[in-house]
C-alpha angles and dihedrals in degrees: 000000000000116000122202120196118219128202090265113083109254097358099126136183111217122196118186124217105256117210112205130186139148090293095056132259140320130190137164105242093193140003115176096204091053092042092054094046097045095044104029088227123132102211127148121193118220101176137040121201132185132186135188116212141181120236112278098028117133118204114190167309087226133162141148121233124229136308083040100033112147137215111209138205106204130189141155117243095185130010125001142281139192099233117207132183136177127207112237096173105119097207097052123099086230097055111144093012126119135225126197137188138168112245119190141164085243098058093033091209119157128200120218108212114196121216110275098054134107111225135200144143143204114225111233099184136044117266096005113179113216118192127188139174121220130208094210134031122267112269115191090194095054098041123108140158139211122224109276092218100037104152088218089079102043091215107181097220108184093225137071103198110030126181104254139178118232088250091059097043094054097042117147119272121241093240089059097043124101111195119227091190124097 
């Protein structure tokens, strides 16, 4: 596994070692012991989620607030997405800034998103399957979302009219948000 640091503390790109032969390919998508040794992070994942989406869907920018905040390890099983995160940690120099990366079944890259980030993605291919591990269980009472197209973030989404849920259409604006993350 190759790990690439980003300019955001603990936001990491993971690339598995892929073994290919005449039969196809094999790779280990996650190994907790290797993850802990390679990153120095002591994260346990308690829930796996998977979504299938049509092209041009945006899901996000979602997060859960403490005490049920979630770190996530996200990847694409089929298709491709433009994955976007926003740092909500008030004490970080990257507070309020976003990071984006294309994740695909082809490149097999994964993004480790620490607790304290809003997360979302734009689906780039039909019937994309998106999979992610969470460090905490889902809590409807503590979930929230920021507005995907809030001008405060200047996210260059390569789409004008995405397919959105009501929840994602009505996310909180940055100017109205008080971060509980440090």
